[in-house]
C-alpha positions as CSV (number, residue, x, y, z in Angstrom):
1,M,94.8,103.1,144.6
2,A,97.1,100.1,144.4
3,A,97.5,98.4,141.0
4,K,95.9,94.9,140.9
5,I,98.3,92.1,139.7
6,L,97.1,88.6,138.7
7,V,99.6,85.8,139.4
8,V,98.9,82.6,137.4
9,D,101.3,79.8,138.5
10,D,100.6,76.3,139.7
11,D,103.7,76.1,142.0
12,P,102.6,77.0,145.5
13,N,106.2,78.1,146.5
14,V,106.4,80.5,143.5
15,Q,102.9,81.8,144.3
16,R,103.9,82.5,147.9
17,L,107.2,84.2,146.9
18,L,105.5,86.4,144.3
19,Q,102.6,87.3,146.5
20,Y,104.9,88.3,149.4
21,T,107.2,90.4,147.0
22,L,104.3,92.2,145.4
23,K,102.4,92.9,148.6
24,Q,105.6,94.4,150.1
25,E,105.6,96.9,147.2
26,G,102.0,97.8,147.9
27,Y,100.3,95.9,145.0
28,E,96.9,94.1,145.4
29,V,97.5,90.5,144.4
30,L,95.1,88.0,142.9
31,A,96.1,84.3,142.4
32,A,95.1,81.5,140.0
33,T,96.6,78.0,139.9
34,D,95.7,77.0,136.3
35,G,95.3,78.6,132.9
36,A,91.5,78.4,132.8
37,E,91.1,80.0,136.2
38,G,93.6,82.7,135.2
39,F,91.6,83.5,132.1
40,R,88.4,83.7,134.0
41,M,89.9,86.0,136.7
42,W,91.3,88.3,133.9
43,E,87.7,88.6,132.6
44,S,86.1,89.2,136.0
45,E,88.8,91.1,137.9
46,A,90.4,93.3,135.2
47,P,93.9,93.3,136.6
48,A,96.4,96.0,135.7
49,L,99.1,93.3,134.9
50,I,99.4,89.5,134.7
51,L,102.4,87.3,135.7
52,L,101.8,84.2,133.7
53,D,103.6,80.9,134.0
54,V,104.1,79.0,130.8
55,M,103.6,75.4,132.1
56,L,100.1,75.4,133.5
57,P,97.3,72.8,133.9
58,K,94.1,73.0,131.6
59,L,95.4,75.9,129.5
60,D,99.1,76.7,129.2
61,G,100.5,80.2,129.3
62,Y,100.7,80.6,125.5
63,Q,97.0,79.7,125.2
64,V,96.0,82.0,127.9
65,A,97.9,85.0,126.4
66,T,96.5,84.2,122.9
67,R,92.9,84.1,124.2
68,I,93.3,87.3,126.2
69,R,94.7,89.2,123.2
70,Q,91.9,87.8,121.0
71,E,89.2,88.9,123.5
72,E,90.8,92.4,124.0
73,G,90.8,93.2,120.3
74,S,91.7,96.9,120.0
75,T,89.7,98.0,123.1
76,G,92.4,97.5,125.7
77,H,95.7,95.9,126.6
78,V,96.7,94.2,129.9
79,P,100.5,93.9,130.2
80,I,101.6,90.2,130.5
81,I,105.0,89.0,131.8
82,M,105.6,85.4,131.1
83,L,107.5,83.3,133.6
84,T,109.4,80.1,132.5
85,A,112.3,77.9,133.3
86,E,113.0,77.5,129.5
87,K,116.1,79.4,128.3
88,E,115.8,78.7,124.6
89,V,115.2,81.7,122.4
90,E,112.5,79.8,120.5
91,Q,110.3,79.6,123.6
92,K,110.8,83.2,124.3
93,V,109.8,84.1,120.8
94,R,106.7,81.9,121.1
95,G,105.6,83.7,124.2
96,L,106.1,87.1,122.7
97,R,104.1,86.1,119.6
98,A,101.3,84.8,121.8
99,G,101.0,88.2,123.2
100,A,103.4,88.6,126.1
101,D,105.0,92.0,126.6
102,D,108.0,90.7,128.6
103,Y,109.6,87.4,129.6
104,L,111.4,86.3,132.7
105,I,113.4,83.1,133.1
106,K,113.2,81.4,136.5
107,P,114.9,81.8,138.9
108,F,114.9,85.6,138.7
109,H,115.7,88.4,141.2
110,P,112.7,90.1,142.8
111,A,114.3,93.5,142.0
112,E,114.3,92.7,138.3
113,L,110.7,91.5,138.4
114,L,109.6,94.7,140.2
115,A,111.5,96.9,137.7
116,R,109.8,95.2,134.8
117,I,106.4,95.4,136.4
118,K,106.8,99.2,137.0
119,S,108.1,99.7,133.5
120,L,105.1,98.0,131.9
121,L,102.5,99.6,134.2
122,A,104.0,103.0,133.3
123,R,104.1,102.2,129.6
124,F,100.4,101.0,129.4
125,A,99.0,103.5,131.9
126,P,95.8,105.2,130.7
127,R,96.2,108.6,129.1
128,E,95.3,111.5,131.3
129,S,93.8,113.3,128.4
130,P,92.1,112.0,125.2
131,V,93.9,114.7,123.2
132,S,97.3,113.3,122.1
133,R,100.3,115.4,121.5
134,P,101.5,116.1,117.9
135,T,103.9,113.5,116.5
136,L,107.5,114.4,116.2
137,G,107.5,113.4,112.5
138,R,111.2,112.7,112.2
139,V,112.3,110.9,109.0
140,L,115.6,109.1,109.5
141,V,117.4,107.3,106.6
142,F,119.8,104.4,107.1
143,Y,122.3,104.0,104.2
144,G,124.9,101.3,104.0
145,A,128.3,102.4,102.8
146,K,128.7,98.9,101.3
147,G,126.9,95.6,101.4
148,G,127.1,93.5,104.6
149,V,127.8,96.3,107.1
150,G,124.6,95.6,109.0
151,T,122.4,98.5,107.9
152,T,119.2,96.6,107.9
153,T,119.9,95.0,111.3
154,I,120.6,98.4,112.8
155,S,117.6,100.1,111.3
156,I,115.2,97.4,112.4
157,N,116.5,97.2,116.0
158,A,116.8,101.0,116.3
159,A,113.1,101.2,115.4
160,I,112.2,98.7,118.0
161,A,114.4,100.4,120.6
162,L,112.8,103.8,120.0
163,H,109.4,102.2,120.4
164,R,109.8,99.7,123.3
165,A,112.4,101.5,125.4
166,L,111.7,105.1,124.6
167,G,107.9,105.1,124.1
168,R,108.0,106.5,120.5
169,K,105.5,105.7,117.8
170,V,107.6,104.2,114.9
171,C,107.1,103.1,111.3
172,L,109.9,101.2,109.7
173,V,110.0,101.5,105.9
174,D,111.9,98.9,103.7
175,G,113.2,101.3,101.1
176,N,115.1,98.6,99.2
177,L,112.3,98.3,96.8
178,Q,113.6,95.5,94.6
179,F,115.3,93.2,97.1
180,G,114.1,94.3,100.5
181,D,115.0,92.0,103.4
182,H,112.5,93.0,106.1
183,R,110.2,90.2,105.3
184,V,113.0,87.7,105.9
185,F,114.5,89.5,109.0
186,L,111.1,89.7,110.6
187,D,109.7,86.3,109.5
188,L,106.9,87.7,107.4
189,G,105.2,86.1,104.4
190,L,104.7,87.5,100.9
191,D,101.0,87.8,101.6
192,K,101.5,91.0,103.6
193,K,100.6,94.3,102.0
194,S,103.4,96.6,100.7
195,V,104.2,100.0,99.4
196,V,102.7,98.9,96.1
197,D,99.2,98.9,97.7
198,I,99.7,102.6,98.4
199,V,101.0,103.7,95.0
200,S,98.3,101.7,93.2
201,A,95.6,103.8,94.9
202,P,94.1,106.9,93.4
203,S,95.5,109.1,96.2
204,I,97.7,108.8,99.2
205,D,96.2,109.7,102.6
206,Q,96.4,108.7,106.3
207,D,93.5,106.3,106.1
208,L,95.0,104.4,103.2
209,V,98.4,104.2,104.9
210,R,96.8,102.9,108.1
211,T,95.3,99.9,106.1
212,V,98.6,99.1,104.4
213,V,101.2,99.2,107.3
214,V,101.8,95.8,109.0
215,K,101.7,95.6,112.7
216,H,104.8,93.8,114.1
217,D,104.8,91.8,117.4
218,S,107.3,94.3,118.8
219,G,104.8,97.1,118.5
220,I,106.3,99.0,115.6
221,D,104.5,99.4,112.2
222,L,106.1,98.3,109.0
223,L,105.8,99.5,105.4
224,L,107.2,96.6,103.4
225,A,108.9,96.6,100.1
226,P,107.1,95.0,97.1
227,P,107.0,91.2,97.2
228,S,108.8,90.9,93.8
229,P,111.4,92.9,91.9
230,E,109.1,93.4,89.0
231,T,106.4,95.2,91.0
232,A,109.0,97.6,92.5
233,E,108.9,99.4,89.1
234,L,105.5,100.7,90.1
235,V,107.1,102.9,92.8
236,T,108.6,106.2,91.5
237,H,110.6,109.0,93.0
238,E,107.5,111.1,93.0
239,H,105.6,108.6,95.2
240,M,108.1,108.3,98.1
241,P,108.1,112.0,99.3
242,A,104.3,111.9,99.4
243,I,104.3,108.6,101.3
244,L,106.9,109.9,103.8
245,E,105.0,113.1,104.4
246,T,101.9,111.2,105.2
247,L,103.8,108.9,107.6
248,Q,105.3,111.9,109.3
249,S,101.9,113.0,110.3
250,L,101.2,109.6,112.0
251,Y,104.5,108.7,113.7
252,D,107.2,110.1,115.8
253,Y,109.8,108.3,113.8
254,V,109.8,107.1,110.2
255,I,112.9,104.9,109.8
256,V,113.8,104.2,106.2
257,D,116.3,101.5,105.3
258,I,117.6,102.1,101.7
259,D,120.0,100.3,99.5
260,K,123.4,101.5,98.2
261,R,122.2,103.1,94.9
262,L,121.9,106.8,94.8
263,D,119.2,106.8,92.1
264,D,116.2,109.1,91.8
265,I,114.1,107.3,94.3
266,N,116.8,107.2,97.0
267,L,117.8,110.8,96.4
268,A,114.1,111.7,96.8
269,I,114.1,109.8,100.1
270,I,117.3,111.5,101.3
271,E,115.8,114.9,100.4
272,S,112.8,114.1,102.7
273,A,115.0,113.0,105.6
274,E,116.1,115.0,108.6
275,T,119.2,112.9,109.0
276,V,121.0,110.3,107.0
277,F,122.8,107.6,109.1
278,V,125.6,106.2,107.0
279,V,126.4,102.7,108.4
280,M,130.0,101.6,108.0
281,T,132.7,99.3,109.3
282,A,136.4,100.0,109.8
283,D,137.9,98.5,106.7
284,L,139.6,100.2,103.7
285,S,137.0,99.5,101.1
286,C,134.2,100.8,103.3
287,L,136.2,104.0,104.2
288,K,136.7,104.6,100.5
289,N,132.9,104.3,99.9
290,V,132.1,106.5,102.9
291,R,134.4,109.2,101.6
292,L,132.6,109.1,98.2
293,V,129.2,109.2,99.8
294,L,130.2,112.2,101.9
295,E,131.5,114.0,98.8
296,T,128.4,113.2,96.8
297,I,126.0,114.4,99.5
298,G,128.1,117.6,99.8
299,H,127.9,118.2,96.0
300,L,124.1,117.9,96.3
301,G,124.2,120.9,98.5
302,Y,123.4,119.4,101.9
303,E,124.9,120.5,105.1
304,K,127.5,118.2,106.8
305,S,125.1,118.0,109.8
306,K,122.6,116.1,107.7
307,V,124.9,113.0,107.7
308,H,125.8,111.0,110.8
309,L,128.3,108.2,110.6
310,V,127.5,104.9,112.5
311,L,130.5,102.6,113.0
312,N,129.1,99.1,113.3
313,R,131.1,96.3,114.9
314,S,133.2,99.0,116.5
315,N,135.1,96.6,118.8
316,A,136.0,94.1,116.0
317,F,139.7,94.0,115.2
318,T,140.3,95.3,111.7
319,G,143.7,96.9,112.1
320,I,142.0,100.4,111.7
321,S,141.1,102.2,114.9
322,V,138.2,104.6,115.3
323,K,140.7,107.5,115.5
324,S,142.4,106.4,112.3
325,A,139.1,106.1,110.5
326,E,138.1,109.6,111.6
327,G,141.4,110.9,110.5
328,A,141.0,109.3,107.0
329,L,137.5,110.7,106.7
330,K,138.4,114.1,108.2
331,R,135.3,114.0,110.4
332,T,133.9,112.6,113.6
333,I,132.1,109.2,113.8
334,E,129.0,110.2,115.8
335,H,127.8,106.7,116.8
336,Q,129.3,103.3,117.5
337,V,127.6,99.9,117.8
338,V,129.5,96.9,119.2
339,N,130.2,93.6,117.5
340,E,128.4,90.5,118.7
341,Y,128.3,88.4,115.6
342,R,126.7,85.3,117.1
343,G,123.8,87.2,118.7
344,A,123.1,89.1,115.5
345,I,123.1,86.0,113.3
346,S,121.0,84.1,115.7
347,A,118.4,86.9,115.6
348,L,118.5,87.0,111.9
349,N,118.0,83.2,111.5
350,S,115.1,83.1,114.0
351,G,113.3,86.1,112.4
352,A,113.2,87.7,115.9
353,P,115.2,91.0,116.3
354,F,117.5,91.0,119.3
355,M,115.9,94.3,120.6
356,F,112.7,92.3,120.8
357,T,113.9,89.1,122.4
358,R,117.3,89.9,123.9
359,A,117.3,93.6,124.6
360,D,119.5,93.0,127.7
361,S,122.3,91.5,125.7
362,V,125.6,93.4,125.0
363,L,124.4,94.1,121.5
364,G,121.0,95.2,122.7
365,R,122.5,97.6,125.2
366,S,124.7,99.1,122.6
367,L,121.8,99.6,120.2
368,L,119.7,101.1,122.9
369,Q,122.5,103.6,123.6
370,F,122.5,104.5,119.9
371,A,118.7,104.9,120.0
372,R,118.9,107.2,123.0
373,G,121.5,109.3,121.2
374,V,119.2,109.6,118.2
375,D,116.2,110.5,120.4
376,K,118.2,113.0,122.4
377,S,118.4,115.3,119.4
378,A,114.6,115.3,119.0
379,P,112.5,118.3,120.0
380,R,111.8,118.0,123.7
381,A,108.4,116.5,124.2
382,P,107.1,113.7,126.6
383,A,107.3,110.2,125.1
384,R,104.0,109.0,123.8
385,A,102.1,106.8,126.1
386,L,101.8,103.4,124.4
387,T,98.2,102.4,123.8
388,A,96.7,99.1,123.0
389,R,97.3,97.6,119.6
């Protein structure tokens, strides 16, 4: 049976083009010319996907998407692709936060539209069986060899790439307990729950964790650091392994972003991890720190394979080549992420990660390649079908 697609656009030329393109691919097409009509047709026709223009009479696209998400609750999820002539990142972020799953800027190529439609229909297809497969339960730690190398940026965007592009269920943990940056990077307020709400409870279990994790617009779950440095003292090295073990039972990937200190808490997190990704740049001070980290982890009795090196800003000119860096460290650098400073800073300042709003950028493609490399080493199992949130 052909998937039913609802097109909501007040431009008759756009309507004709979209209907022709979709019918050629075998889709059943419904059409609405204003936001109110589009909302009513979603209620009555239950389309498999909606193409939603932003500038509409009666109700604009943001309002329609918001109302649909409110009405759906947790019982379903219709994929929404927003269509707009606006190129500003702020408009794109607004659409995604209203509930859109994807965003296309007019004019766009029909092939790109069809590719995105097929991807979303596959991602949100109903499960064939109510019994879900076991989670992968992989705990991955991201550790910066020094401040400013981009550890938090890589961990956040890797988590989003694993979820949105590869279909994995992901929880991102801000392990910098005193001065975590995830609230800032993801534009979240101090009112959100944190790891303190877990350790303050009499016991740690799945039900408790589910009530504490924060749902991000990108689809990943977040376990945030305490809202103030003082409350970080409530979290001990005994708490973190228990929390991570519980998260393992709920997620395919638990991504933990930790700070530079190798204290009892961070060592307990590293002990729980399958792999530690040491993020670095190609400069002398960083290479010195990486060498010390590798020596310390070796002295702790861990295998070399537990540590993977991630060279961030790999195409930036520092005077030290990748080959020279590998020679100085006497080991291979397993992963590289390119430098696109303007894109990374823009994402940081807007509170919208580039893998969420600009996944097709140079930086986004590089990060996706990294995420695929990480997921390639996972036990082979089909990616989780994404369900409604």
